[in-house]
C-alpha positions as CSV (number, residue, x, y, z in Angstrom):
1,X,11.4,19.5,-10.3
2,X,12.6,22.8,-11.7
3,X,10.0,25.4,-12.4
4,X,10.3,27.6,-15.4
5,X,9.8,31.3,-15.4
6,X,6.6,30.9,-17.4
7,X,4.9,28.7,-14.8
8,X,2.3,30.1,-12.4
9,X,3.7,31.2,-9.0
10,X,1.9,31.8,-5.7
11,X,3.3,33.5,-2.6
12,X,1.2,33.7,0.6
13,X,1.3,33.5,4.3
14,X,-0.5,31.0,6.6
15,X,-1.6,32.6,9.8
16,X,-2.0,33.2,12.6
17,X,1.6,32.5,12.9
18,X,2.1,29.3,15.0
19,X,5.2,27.2,14.8
20,X,3.5,24.1,16.2
21,X,0.8,24.2,13.6
22,X,3.2,24.9,10.8
23,X,5.3,21.9,11.9
24,X,2.1,19.8,11.9
25,X,1.3,21.0,8.4
26,X,4.7,20.3,7.0
27,X,5.3,17.0,8.8
28,X,8.7,15.5,9.8
29,X,11.4,16.6,7.4
30,X,8.7,18.4,5.4
31,X,7.3,15.0,4.2
32,X,3.8,16.4,3.7
33,X,5.1,19.2,1.5
34,X,7.2,16.7,-0.5
35,X,4.1,14.5,-1.0
36,X,2.1,17.6,-2.3
37,X,5.0,18.4,-4.6
38,X,5.1,14.9,-6.1
39,X,1.3,14.5,-6.5
40,X,0.7,18.0,-7.9
41,X,4.0,18.4,-9.7
42,X,4.7,21.7,-8.1
43,X,7.7,23.2,-6.1
44,X,7.0,24.4,-2.6
45,X,9.4,26.6,-0.7
46,X,8.8,27.9,2.9
47,X,10.4,30.5,5.1
48,X,8.6,30.8,8.4
49,X,4.9,31.1,7.6
50,X,5.5,32.4,4.1
51,X,5.1,29.8,1.3
52,X,6.1,30.1,-2.4
53,X,4.5,27.6,-4.8
54,X,5.4,27.3,-8.5
55,X,4.1,25.0,-11.1
56,X,1.0,24.5,-13.3
57,X,-1.1,23.5,-10.3
58,X,0.2,26.2,-7.9
59,X,-3.3,27.6,-7.2
60,X,-4.6,24.2,-6.3
61,X,-1.6,23.6,-4.1
62,X,-2.2,26.9,-2.3
63,X,-5.9,25.9,-1.7
64,X,-4.8,22.6,-0.3
65,X,-2.2,24.1,2.0
66,X,-4.7,26.6,3.4
67,X,-7.3,23.8,3.9
68,X,-4.8,21.6,5.7
69,X,-3.5,24.4,7.8
70,X,-7.0,25.1,9.0
71,X,-7.2,21.4,10.1
72,X,-4.0,21.7,12.1
73,X,-6.1,23.2,14.9
74,X,-7.9,20.0,15.6
75,X,-6.0,17.1,14.1
76,X,-2.6,15.7,13.1
77,X,-1.7,16.1,9.5
78,X,-0.2,12.8,8.4
79,X,0.8,11.7,4.8
80,X,-2.5,9.7,4.9
81,X,-4.5,12.8,5.7
82,X,-2.7,14.7,2.8
83,X,-3.5,11.8,0.5
84,X,-7.2,11.9,1.5
85,X,-7.3,15.7,0.8
86,X,-5.8,15.1,-2.6
87,X,-8.2,12.3,-3.3
88,X,-11.2,14.6,-2.4
89,X,-9.8,17.3,-4.7
90,X,-9.5,14.9,-7.6
91,X,-12.9,13.4,-7.1
92,X,-14.6,16.8,-7.0
93,X,-16.8,17.1,-3.9
94,X,-20.2,18.7,-4.4
95,X,-20.4,22.4,-4.2
96,X,-22.9,22.4,-1.3
97,X,-21.7,19.4,0.7
98,X,-23.8,18.7,3.8
99,X,-21.8,16.6,6.3
100,X,-25.0,15.3,7.7
101,X,-26.0,13.9,4.3
102,X,-22.5,12.9,3.1
103,X,-21.1,11.6,6.4
104,X,-21.7,9.2,9.3
105,X,-21.7,10.0,13.0
106,X,-20.1,7.4,15.3
107,X,-19.3,7.7,19.0
108,X,-15.7,8.6,18.3
109,X,-16.5,11.3,15.7
110,X,-17.6,11.8,12.2
111,X,-16.7,9.9,9.0
112,X,-17.2,11.7,5.7
113,X,-17.8,10.2,2.3
114,X,-14.9,10.8,-0.1
115,X,-15.9,11.0,-3.7
116,X,-19.1,10.5,-5.7
117,X,-19.2,6.7,-5.3
118,X,-18.9,6.8,-1.6
119,X,-21.6,9.4,-1.4
120,X,-23.9,7.2,-3.5
121,X,-23.1,4.2,-1.4
122,X,-24.1,6.0,1.8
123,X,-27.3,7.2,0.2
124,X,-28.1,3.7,-0.9
125,X,-27.5,2.2,2.5
126,X,-29.8,4.8,4.1
127,X,-32.6,4.5,1.7
128,X,-32.6,0.8,0.6
129,X,-33.0,-2.4,2.6
130,X,-30.3,-4.3,0.7
131,X,-27.2,-2.6,-0.7
132,X,-24.2,-4.1,-2.6
133,X,-20.8,-2.4,-2.5
134,X,-18.6,-4.0,-5.2
135,X,-15.1,-2.9,-6.0
136,X,-11.3,-3.2,-5.3
137,X,-9.7,-3.1,-1.9
138,X,-9.2,0.2,-0.2
139,X,-12.4,1.9,-1.5
140,X,-14.1,2.1,1.9
141,X,-16.8,-0.5,1.2
142,X,-16.6,-2.4,4.5
143,X,-15.5,0.6,6.6
144,X,-18.5,2.8,5.6
145,X,-20.9,-0.1,6.0
146,X,-19.7,-0.7,9.6
147,X,-19.9,3.0,10.2
148,X,-23.5,3.1,9.1
149,X,-24.3,0.0,11.2
150,X,-22.8,1.7,14.3
151,X,-24.8,4.9,13.6
152,X,-28.0,2.9,13.2
153,X,-27.3,1.0,16.5
154,X,-26.6,4.2,18.4
155,X,-29.8,5.8,17.0
156,X,-31.9,2.8,18.1
157,X,-33.0,2.2,14.5
158,X,-31.8,-1.5,14.9
159,X,-31.4,-3.6,18.0
160,X,-28.5,-5.7,16.8
161,X,-25.4,-5.5,14.6
162,X,-24.4,-8.7,12.8
163,X,-21.1,-8.9,10.9
164,X,-20.6,-11.9,8.7
165,X,-17.8,-13.3,6.5
166,X,-17.3,-16.5,4.7
167,X,-14.4,-18.4,6.3
168,X,-12.5,-19.2,3.1
169,X,-8.7,-19.5,3.0
170,X,-7.1,-16.9,0.7
171,X,-5.2,-19.4,-1.4
172,X,-3.4,-20.8,1.6
173,X,-3.6,-24.1,3.5
174,X,-3.7,-23.1,7.1
175,X,-4.2,-26.6,8.5
176,X,-5.3,-27.2,12.1
177,X,-6.0,-24.0,14.0
178,X,-5.8,-24.2,17.8
179,X,-8.3,-22.7,20.2
180,X,-12.1,-22.6,20.6
181,X,-14.5,-21.8,17.8
182,X,-14.3,-18.0,18.4
183,X,-10.5,-18.1,18.2
184,X,-10.6,-20.2,15.0
185,X,-12.8,-17.8,13.1
186,X,-11.4,-14.5,14.5
187,X,-8.6,-14.1,12.0
188,X,-11.2,-14.1,9.1
189,X,-13.2,-11.4,10.9
190,X,-10.4,-9.2,12.1
191,X,-10.9,-6.3,9.6
192,X,-14.4,-5.7,10.9
193,X,-13.3,-5.9,14.6
194,X,-10.7,-3.3,13.8
195,X,-13.2,-0.9,12.3
196,X,-15.5,-1.4,15.3
197,X,-12.7,-0.7,17.8
198,X,-11.8,2.5,15.9
199,X,-15.3,3.8,15.8
200,X,-16.6,2.8,19.3
201,X,-13.6,1.9,21.4
202,X,-12.5,-1.5,22.6
203,X,-14.4,-1.5,25.9
204,X,-17.7,-0.6,24.4
205,X,-17.4,-3.2,21.6
206,X,-16.4,-5.8,24.2
207,X,-19.5,-5.0,26.2
208,X,-21.8,-5.2,23.2
209,X,-20.3,-8.5,22.1
210,X,-20.8,-9.9,25.6
211,X,-24.4,-8.8,25.6
212,X,-24.9,-10.2,22.0
213,X,-25.8,-6.7,20.7
214,X,-22.9,-7.1,18.3
215,X,-22.4,-10.5,16.8
216,X,-19.5,-11.4,14.5
217,X,-19.9,-14.8,12.9
218,X,-18.9,-16.9,9.9
219,X,-21.4,-17.2,7.1
220,X,-22.2,-20.9,7.8
221,X,-23.8,-19.8,11.2
222,X,-26.5,-17.9,9.3
223,X,-28.3,-21.0,8.0
224,X,-31.8,-21.4,9.5
225,X,-31.9,-18.0,11.1
226,X,-34.3,-15.1,10.6
227,X,-32.8,-11.8,11.5
228,X,-35.2,-9.1,12.5
229,X,-34.4,-5.5,13.6
230,X,-30.8,-6.0,12.7
231,X,-28.1,-4.3,10.6
232,X,-26.3,-7.2,8.8
233,X,-23.1,-6.9,6.8
234,X,-21.7,-9.6,4.7
235,X,-18.1,-8.9,3.9
236,X,-15.8,-10.6,1.4
237,X,-18.9,-11.8,-0.4
238,X,-16.9,-12.8,-3.5
239,X,-16.0,-15.9,-1.6
240,X,-19.6,-17.1,-1.3
241,X,-21.1,-19.7,-3.5
242,X,-24.4,-19.1,-5.3
243,X,-26.1,-21.2,-2.8
244,X,-24.6,-19.4,0.2
245,X,-25.5,-16.0,-1.2
246,X,-29.1,-17.1,-1.6
247,X,-29.1,-18.5,1.9
248,X,-27.8,-15.3,3.4
249,X,-30.1,-13.0,1.5
250,X,-33.2,-15.0,2.6
251,X,-32.2,-14.4,6.3
252,X,-33.2,-10.7,6.1
253,X,-36.2,-10.2,8.4
254,X,-38.5,-7.3,9.3
255,X,-36.9,-4.1,10.3
256,X,-33.5,-5.2,9.1
257,X,-31.0,-3.7,6.7
258,X,-28.3,-5.6,4.9
259,X,-25.1,-4.5,3.1
260,X,-23.0,-6.9,1.0
261,X,-19.5,-6.0,0.1
262,X,-16.8,-7.7,-2.0
263,X,-14.4,-7.6,-4.9
264,X,-15.3,-9.9,-7.8
265,X,-11.7,-9.9,-9.0
266,X,-10.3,-11.5,-5.9
267,X,-12.3,-14.7,-5.5
268,X,-10.7,-17.5,-3.4
269,X,-13.2,-20.1,-4.2
270,X,-12.1,-23.5,-5.7
271,X,-11.6,-23.5,-9.5
272,X,-14.8,-23.9,-11.4
273,X,-17.1,-22.5,-8.7
274,X,-18.8,-19.2,-9.7
275,X,-18.9,-16.5,-7.1
276,X,-22.3,-15.8,-5.5
277,X,-21.5,-12.1,-5.7
278,X,-20.9,-12.0,-9.5
279,X,-24.1,-14.1,-9.9
280,X,-26.3,-11.9,-7.7
281,X,-25.4,-8.9,-9.8
282,X,-27.2,-10.5,-12.8
283,X,-30.1,-11.8,-10.7
284,X,-31.0,-8.8,-8.5
285,X,-29.9,-5.8,-10.7
286,X,-33.5,-4.8,-11.5
287,X,-35.2,-5.8,-8.2
288,X,-36.9,-3.0,-6.4
289,X,-35.4,-2.1,-3.0
290,X,-32.0,-3.4,-4.0
291,X,-29.1,-1.0,-4.8
292,X,-25.6,-1.6,-6.3
293,X,-22.6,0.7,-6.0
294,X,-19.6,-0.2,-8.2
295,X,-16.3,1.2,-7.1
296,X,-13.1,1.5,-9.2
297,X,-9.4,2.3,-8.8
298,X,-10.1,6.0,-8.6
299,X,-12.0,5.4,-5.4
300,X,-9.1,3.8,-3.5
301,X,-8.4,5.9,-0.4
302,X,-5.4,3.9,0.9
303,X,-1.7,4.6,0.0
304,X,-1.4,6.0,-3.5
305,X,0.6,2.9,-4.5
306,X,-2.5,0.7,-3.9
307,X,-4.4,2.8,-6.4
308,X,-1.7,2.3,-9.0
309,X,-1.6,-1.4,-8.3
310,X,-5.3,-1.8,-8.8
311,X,-5.1,0.2,-12.0
312,X,-2.3,-2.0,-13.3
313,X,-4.3,-5.2,-12.6
314,X,-7.4,-3.6,-14.2
315,X,-5.4,-2.8,-17.3
316,X,-4.3,-6.5,-17.5
317,X,-7.9,-7.7,-17.2
318,X,-8.1,-8.5,-13.5
319,X,-6.0,-11.2,-11.8
320,X,-4.8,-12.9,-15.0
């Protein structure tokens, strides 16, 4: 873009001067700067540690560059990290943010809530026995739920962590799958495994699974059980039937906490079957001890294209 003479301009230095940190900030071939230019509609020029920014959002771009430069001391600045910083700026974090209240501590570091809905979601999980996180892909529903479960397990607030998903094919006919039962259901549960590995490390997760401290299971295995002192997560709950949802919710025992996540607009159930997740919103909306957090396209924290895709589908009335 070409900046006009009337547009705001900012010139500043980022110090202490450190070529390695500046390279980290700018990214390969200045890809991080180009991303900021595109998203904020500004022009960024750099000579050494001196930056010139022009455009209507020049002040905001300077603030972000200073924030990201401060982070170069302890982490790599990737386009994903720049996107998250932009997302936080757009969602308007609270003026007096307390990381202990708006974040989760896991063995491999801290995870911070990004945006008002994620902060509400964490508050609901911590204060209610049953929490529903409903919204499109990429809003952090499952990831934050797993983080809270890991935090509770590490703090000895629960004795077990149980991760559940309905094993429903996503519009595909997979046919016969080789292997034992665990190998057959693993593909459906892979996203939760990945989150656990990232937060706890592969070896620790493997030990906990071996000792049955962490259990990852298909929804059908929950029938007839009563789960006490456990943190239970039901993921992809839009693919439960009404009967399955009721069965799952009545498994919650003493000292347990449950989180149910899903996207009502992406149901893979057979035609004519109502999703248990959409039904439960009507049934439990006013029940004491139950909390709902509804996410939307503005909460997507994946690639910016994902947010635009979600918005496009929402404008067309869902999946139609």
